[in-house]
TIRO-2110 file (N, C-alpha, C; in Angstrom, 1 decimal):
// TIRO-2110
-10.0, -11.6, -4.7, N, 1, A
-10.5, -10.4, -4.5, CA, 1, A
-11.7, -10.2, -3.6, C, 1, A
-11.4, -9.2, -3.1, N, 2, A
-12.5, -8.9, -1.8, CA, 2, A
-13.7, -8.1, -2.4, C, 2, A
-14.7, -8.6, -2.7, N, 3, A
-15.9, -8.4, -3.5, CA, 3, A
-16.8, -7.2, -2.7, C, 3, A
-16.6, -7.2, -1.3, N, 4, A
-17.1, -6.3, -0.6, CA, 4, A
-16.3, -5.1, -0.8, C, 4, A
-15.1, -5.3, -1.0, N, 5, A
-14.4, -4.2, -1.0, CA, 5, A
-14.2, -3.5, -2.3, C, 5, A
-14.6, -4.2, -3.1, N, 6, A
-14.6, -3.7, -4.5, CA, 6, A
-16.0, -3.1, -4.9, C, 6, A
-17.3, -3.4, -4.2, N, 7, A
-18.2, -2.9, -4.3, CA, 7, A
-18.6, -1.6, -3.7, C, 7, A
-17.9, -1.5, -2.4, N, 8, A
-17.9, -0.4, -1.7, CA, 8, A
-16.9, 0.8, -2.5, C, 8, A
-15.8, 0.3, -3.3, N, 9, A
-14.9, 1.3, -3.8, CA, 9, A
-15.9, 1.8, -5.3, C, 9, A
-16.6, 0.8, -5.5, N, 10, A
-17.5, 1.3, -6.8, CA, 10, A
-18.3, 2.1, -6.4, C, 10, A
-18.9, 1.9, -5.4, N, 11, A
-20.4, 2.9, -4.7, CA, 11, A
-19.7, 4.4, -4.4, C, 11, A
-18.5, 4.3, -4.0, N, 12, A
-17.8, 5.5, -3.5, CA, 12, A
-17.1, 6.2, -5.1, C, 12, A
-16.8, 5.5, -6.1, N, 13, A
-16.5, 6.2, -7.4, CA, 13, A
-17.9, 7.0, -7.9, C, 13, A
-18.7, 6.1, -7.9, N, 14, A
-20.1, 6.5, -8.6, CA, 14, A
-20.7, 8.1, -7.6, C, 14, A
-20.1, 7.9, -6.5, N, 15, A
-20.8, 9.0, -5.4, CA, 15, A
-20.2, 10.5, -6.0, C, 15, A
-18.5, 10.1, -6.4, N, 16, A
-17.8, 11.2, -6.6, CA, 16, A
-17.6, 11.7, -8.3, C, 16, A
-18.5, 10.6, -8.9, N, 17, A
-18.2, 10.8, -10.5, CA, 17, A
-19.5, 11.3, -10.7, C, 17, A
-19.6, 12.9, -10.4, N, 18, A
-20.9, 14.0, -10.4, CA, 18, A
-21.4, 13.9, -11.7, C, 18, A
-20.7, 13.8, -12.8, N, 19, A
-21.3, 14.1, -14.4, CA, 19, A
-21.3, 12.7, -14.8, C, 19, A
-21.2, 11.8, -14.2, N, 20, A
-21.6, 10.8, -14.6, CA, 20, A
-20.6, 10.0, -16.1, C, 20, A
-19.4, 10.3, -15.8, N, 21, A
-18.9, 10.3, -17.1, CA, 21, A
-17.9, 8.9, -17.4, C, 21, A
-18.1, 8.5, -16.2, N, 22, A
-17.2, 6.9, -15.8, CA, 22, A
-16.0, 7.3, -15.2, C, 22, A
-15.4, 8.5, -15.5, N, 23, A
-14.2, 8.7, -15.1, CA, 23, A
-14.2, 9.8, -14.0, C, 23, A
-13.3, 10.0, -12.8, N, 24, A
-13.1, 10.8, -12.0, CA, 24, A
-12.0, 12.2, -12.6, C, 24, A
-12.3, 13.0, -12.6, N, 25, A
-11.5, 14.4, -13.4, CA, 25, A
-11.1, 15.1, -12.1, C, 25, A
-10.2, 15.7, -12.4, N, 26, A
-9.5, 16.7, -11.6, CA, 26, A
-10.3, 17.3, -10.3, C, 26, A
-11.6, 18.0, -10.6, N, 27, A
-12.5, 18.6, -9.8, CA, 27, A
-13.1, 17.5, -9.0, C, 27, A
-13.3, 16.4, -9.5, N, 28, A
-14.0, 15.5, -8.6, CA, 28, A
-13.0, 14.6, -7.7, C, 28, A
-11.8, 14.3, -8.0, N, 29, A
-10.5, 13.8, -7.3, CA, 29, A
-10.4, 15.1, -6.0, C, 29, A
-10.4, 16.2, -6.5, N, 30, A
-10.3, 16.8, -5.3, CA, 30, A
-11.6, 17.1, -4.4, C, 30, A
-12.6, 16.8, -4.7, N, 31, A
-13.7, 16.6, -3.7, CA, 31, A
-13.5, 15.3, -3.1, C, 31, A
-13.2, 14.5, -3.7, N, 32, A
-13.0, 13.1, -2.8, CA, 32, A
-11.9, 13.1, -1.9, C, 32, A
-11.0, 13.6, -2.3, N, 33, A
-9.8, 14.0, -1.2, CA, 33, A
-10.1, 14.9, 0.0, C, 33, A
-10.8, 15.9, -0.3, N, 34, A
-11.2, 16.8, 0.8, CA, 34, A
-12.1, 16.0, 1.5, C, 34, A
-13.0, 15.1, 1.0, N, 35, A
-13.9, 14.6, 1.9, CA, 35, A
-13.3, 13.5, 2.8, C, 35, A
-12.1, 13.0, 2.2, N, 36, A
-11.2, 11.9, 2.9, CA, 36, A
-10.4, 12.9, 4.0, C, 36, A
-10.0, 14.0, 4.0, N, 37, A
-8.8, 14.5, 4.6, CA, 37, A
-9.6, 15.5, 5.5, C, 37, A
-10.8, 16.1, 5.2, N, 38, A
-11.5, 17.1, 5.9, CA, 38, A
-11.5, 17.1, 7.6, C, 38, A
-11.8, 15.8, 8.0, N, 39, A
-12.0, 15.7, 9.6, CA, 39, A
-10.2, 15.7, 10.1, C, 39, A
-9.3, 15.5, 9.4, N, 40, A
-8.0, 15.8, 9.8, CA, 40, A
-7.9, 17.2, 9.7, C, 40, A
-8.1, 18.1, 9.0, N, 41, A
-8.0, 19.6, 8.7, CA, 41, A
-6.8, 19.6, 7.8, C, 41, A
-7.0, 18.9, 6.8, N, 42, A
-5.5, 18.6, 6.1, CA, 42, A
-6.4, 19.2, 4.6, C, 42, A
-5.6, 20.3, 4.1, N, 43, A
-6.0, 21.0, 3.0, CA, 43, A
-5.4, 19.9, 1.5, C, 43, A
-6.0, 20.0, 0.8, N, 44, A
-5.7, 19.2, -0.6, CA, 44, A
-5.4, 20.0, -1.6, C, 44, A
-4.2, 19.9, -2.0, N, 45, A
-3.4, 20.5, -2.9, CA, 45, A
-3.5, 20.2, -4.4, C, 45, A
-3.0, 21.0, -5.2, N, 46, A
-2.8, 20.3, -6.7, CA, 46, A
-1.7, 19.5, -6.5, C, 46, A
-0.7, 19.5, -6.0, N, 47, A
0.1, 18.4, -5.8, CA, 47, A
-0.2, 17.0, -5.6, C, 47, A
-1.1, 17.4, -4.7, N, 48, A
-1.9, 16.1, -4.1, CA, 48, A
-2.4, 15.3, -4.8, C, 48, A
-3.5, 16.0, -6.0, N, 49, A
-4.0, 15.7, -6.9, CA, 49, A
-3.5, 14.7, -8.1, C, 49, A
-1.9, 15.4, -8.3, N, 50, A
-1.1, 15.1, -9.4, CA, 50, A
-0.5, 14.0, -8.7, C, 50, A
0.0, 13.6, -7.1, N, 51, A
0.6, 12.5, -7.0, CA, 51, A
-0.6, 10.9, -7.1, C, 51, A
-1.9, 11.2, -7.0, N, 52, A
-2.8, 10.5, -7.1, CA, 52, A
-3.2, 10.1, -8.1, C, 52, A
-3.3, 10.9, -9.1, N, 53, A
-3.1, 10.8, -10.9, CA, 53, A
-1.8, 9.9, -11.0, C, 53, A
-0.8, 10.3, -10.7, N, 54, A
0.7, 9.8, -11.2, CA, 54, A
0.3, 8.3, -10.5, C, 54, A
0.2, 7.9, -9.4, N, 55, A
-0.1, 6.7, -9.2, CA, 55, A
-1.2, 5.8, -9.6, C, 55, A
-1.9, 6.4, -10.2, N, 56, A
-3.8, 5.5, -10.4, CA, 56, A
-3.7, 5.8, -11.8, C, 56, A
-3.6, 6.6, -12.5, N, 57, A
-4.0, 7.0, -13.8, CA, 57, A
-3.1, 5.9, -14.6, C, 57, A
-3.3, 4.9, -14.7, N, 58, A
-2.3, 3.8, -15.9, CA, 58, A
-2.2, 4.2, -16.9, C, 58, A
-3.5, 4.4, -17.6, N, 59, A
-3.3, 5.0, -18.9, CA, 59, A
-3.0, 6.1, -19.4, C, 59, A
-2.7, 7.1, -18.3, N, 60, A
-2.1, 8.6, -19.0, CA, 60, A
-2.9, 9.5, -19.2, C, 60, A
-4.3, 9.2, -19.3, N, 61, A
-5.3, 10.1, -19.9, CA, 61, A
-5.7, 11.6, -19.0, C, 61, A
-5.0, 11.5, -17.5, N, 62, A
-5.4, 12.5, -17.0, CA, 62, A
-6.4, 12.5, -15.9, C, 62, A
-7.2, 11.0, -16.0, N, 63, A
-7.9, 11.0, -15.2, CA, 63, A
-8.1, 9.5, -14.8, C, 63, A
-9.0, 9.5, -13.8, N, 64, A
-9.2, 8.0, -13.2, CA, 64, A
-10.4, 7.1, -13.4, C, 64, A
-10.3, 6.1, -14.0, N, 65, A
-11.5, 5.2, -14.7, CA, 65, A
-12.1, 4.7, -13.2, C, 65, A
-13.3, 4.1, -13.4, N, 66, A
-13.6, 3.2, -12.4, CA, 66, A
-13.1, 1.8, -12.1, C, 66, A
-12.1, 1.3, -13.1, N, 67, A
-11.2, 0.4, -12.9, CA, 67, A
-10.0, 0.6, -12.5, C, 67, A
-9.6, 1.6, -12.8, N, 68, A
-8.3, 2.1, -12.0, CA, 68, A
-8.7, 2.4, -10.7, C, 68, A
-9.6, 3.0, -10.2, N, 69, A
-9.9, 3.2, -8.9, CA, 69, A
-10.1, 2.3, -7.8, C, 69, A
-10.9, 1.7, -8.8, N, 70, A
-11.3, 0.3, -7.9, CA, 70, A
-9.7, -0.4, -7.6, C, 70, A
-9.1, -0.8, -8.6, N, 71, A
-7.9, -1.5, -8.6, CA, 71, A
-6.8, -0.7, -7.1, C, 71, A
-7.1, 0.5, -7.2, N, 72, A
-6.2, 1.1, -6.4, CA, 72, A
-6.2, 1.1, -4.9, C, 72, A
-7.9, 1.2, -4.7, N, 73, A
-8.3, 0.5, -3.5, CA, 73, A
-7.9, -0.3, -3.1, C, 73, A
-8.5, -1.6, -4.0, N, 74, A
-8.1, -3.0, -3.5, CA, 74, A
-6.7, -3.3, -3.5, C, 74, A
-5.7, -2.8, -4.0, N, 75, A
-4.1, -2.6, -3.6, CA, 75, A
-3.7, -2.3, -2.4, C, 75, A
-4.6, -1.0, -2.0, N, 76, A
-4.2, -0.3, -0.8, CA, 76, A
-4.8, -1.3, 0.4, C, 76, A
-5.9, -2.0, 0.4, N, 77, A
-6.4, -2.6, 1.1, CA, 77, A
-5.5, -4.0, 1.2, C, 77, A
-5.1, -4.5, 0.2, N, 78, A
-4.3, -5.6, 0.4, CA, 78, A
-3.0, -5.6, 1.3, C, 78, A
-2.4, -4.2, 1.0, N, 79, A
-0.9, -4.0, 1.7, CA, 79, A
-1.4, -3.4, 3.3, C, 79, A
-2.6, -3.2, 3.6, N, 80, A
-2.8, -3.0, 5.1, CA, 80, A
-3.1, -3.8, 5.7, C, 80, A
-3.4, -5.1, 4.8, N, 81, A
-3.4, -6.2, 5.7, CA, 81, A
-2.4, -7.4, 5.9, C, 81, A
END
């Protein structure tokens, strides 16, 4: 596991976990996606959030835990290399 990538993912998670619940809920996920796609002029839809939840929310609770988020980022980084 790339520790620097994991630390960066944790830092990003903490930035968007605005209520400090330890989870990213829909509104926080939307803010994160909007920040990522803003420079490309891409609007974030509820369907985009649903896709991210479906692929990342492993326990099906409707939100993304820090562990789930870091795992998703690291898997994406591994596929890119």
